[in-house]
N, C-alpha and C positions, 0 to 999 in steps of 0.2 A: 504494500500500500504506500502511495506517495503522499506528500503533504497536502495535496489538493483534494484527496478523496476522504470521505467520512469514515470514521471508525465504525465497527460493527454495532456499537451501542447506540448510534444515532438512528438506527432503524426504528427506535422507539418514537422518534418525531413523527414519522409516517404512521406508525401503529397508534399513537395517541390520537391523531386526527381521524383515522379510520374507526377507532373504537368509539369516538364521540358520535360520528355519523351513524355507525351501526347501532348505538344505543338509542338514537332518535328513531331510526327505522323500526327497531324492536318495540319501542313504546307505541308507535303507530300500529304495528301488527297486533299488539295486545288489545288496542281499541277495536280493531277489526274483529278479532276473535270474540270480543265482548259484544259485538253487534252495535257498537256506538259509532256509526258511520260519520256523523258530524265531527266528533272529536278526532276520529281517524283522519278525516280530511284536513283538519287544522294542523295536526301534527305532521302530516305528510307534506303540506305546503311549507311548513317551517324547515323540514328536512330537505325539501327540494331546493329551497333558497340557500341553505347551507351547502348542499352538494354543488350547486352552481358556483358558489364562492370558492369552494375547494378546488373544483376543476379549473376555474380561472386562475387561481394562484399557481397551480401546477403548470398550466399551459403558458402563463406569462412569466413567472418568476423562477420556475425550476427546470422545465424541459429544455429551454434554450441552452442550459449549462451541461447537458449530457455530454460526457467526454467521448472522444474518438475511441473506438474499440469497446464501447459499452455493450452489455449483453443484448439489450434491445434498443433499437433506434427510437428517436423521438416520435416518429410517425406511428409506431406501434401504440404508444401511450395515447396519442391524440385520436387515433381511430377508436380505441377503446373508450375514451372519454365521450366521443360522439355517440357511440353505441349505448353507453350508460345513460346519457342525457335523453336519448330517444326512448329507451325503455322506461325511464323514470317519468317522462311526460305521458307516455301511453298509459302507464299504470295510474298516474295522477288523474287522467281523464276518466278511468274506470271508477276510481274512488269518488271522484266528484259526482259522477252519475249516480252512484249508490247513495251518496249523501243527499242528493237532491231529489231522489225518488220519493214521490208522495202519492199515496201514503206509504210509509215505511212498512216492509213486510212484518206482520205481527205473528202469523202462523209459525209455529216452531220449525217445521220442515222448510218452509219457504225462506225463513230468516237464515237457517243453517245453510241452505243452498246459496244464498247471497254471500254469506261469509266465506264459504268454501270457494266460490268463484273468485273472490278477491284474493284469498290466500294463494290459489292456483296462479292467478295472474301476476302475483309478486314473485313467483318462483324464478322465472328467467332473469329478472332484474337482480335478485339476490345472488344467483349463480354467477352472473357476469361480474358483479361487484366483488364477490369472494375471490375469483381468479385474478381480477385486476389488482386488488389489494395485495394478494400474495406476490404477484410480479413486482410490485413496487417495494414490498418489504424485502424480498430476496435479492433484488438487483439495484433499483434506482436509489434506495435509501443508502446503499453502500458506495455508490458511484459518484454521487454529487458531493461537492465540497460542503463541509459542515457549516461554514459561515453563511453560505447561500441558503441552506436549509433553515438555519436559525432565523435569518432575516425574513424568509418567506412565511414561516409559520408563526412568528411572534405576533401575538394578539389577533390571530386570524382563525381561531378555532370555530367549529360549527356553532358554538354558543356565543360568539362575539356579536355585538349589536349590529344590526343591519336593517334594511328596509323591511316593511311588512310583507307577508306572503301574498301570492296572487289573490 
């Protein structure tokens, strides 16, 4: 390792960011499981805003610094970010539709079917996120200079103040 690359322990900077995003998505899914579609929508909107901020930080402040010979090219991460954003928006549309459905399903089976449909529709998004985060933890976090990572992530966590959700 040379002086411009981050030591292995800095993987925790990416892990911390991803854990915060994952916790927000998890809380949203608990609302879905509980059948509280309005609360689920609110949490998902907050998560989507945090995800957009996270992707923007990576795209603008981190990815341009990927060194020559890195395990994966900048393009790989950008394509994955685009895919994640698309899946997140599609899922947000489904949750929005469920929250705005009037009247809300009251029948036990109908409500469970609506819940299952949302859980199923979140699966692809969660799968892509998991693999993308793993790629960043195993490669990107170790290949980027520590000072650049610290500058990018300082005060920028998913819980940092930002504009209101859509």
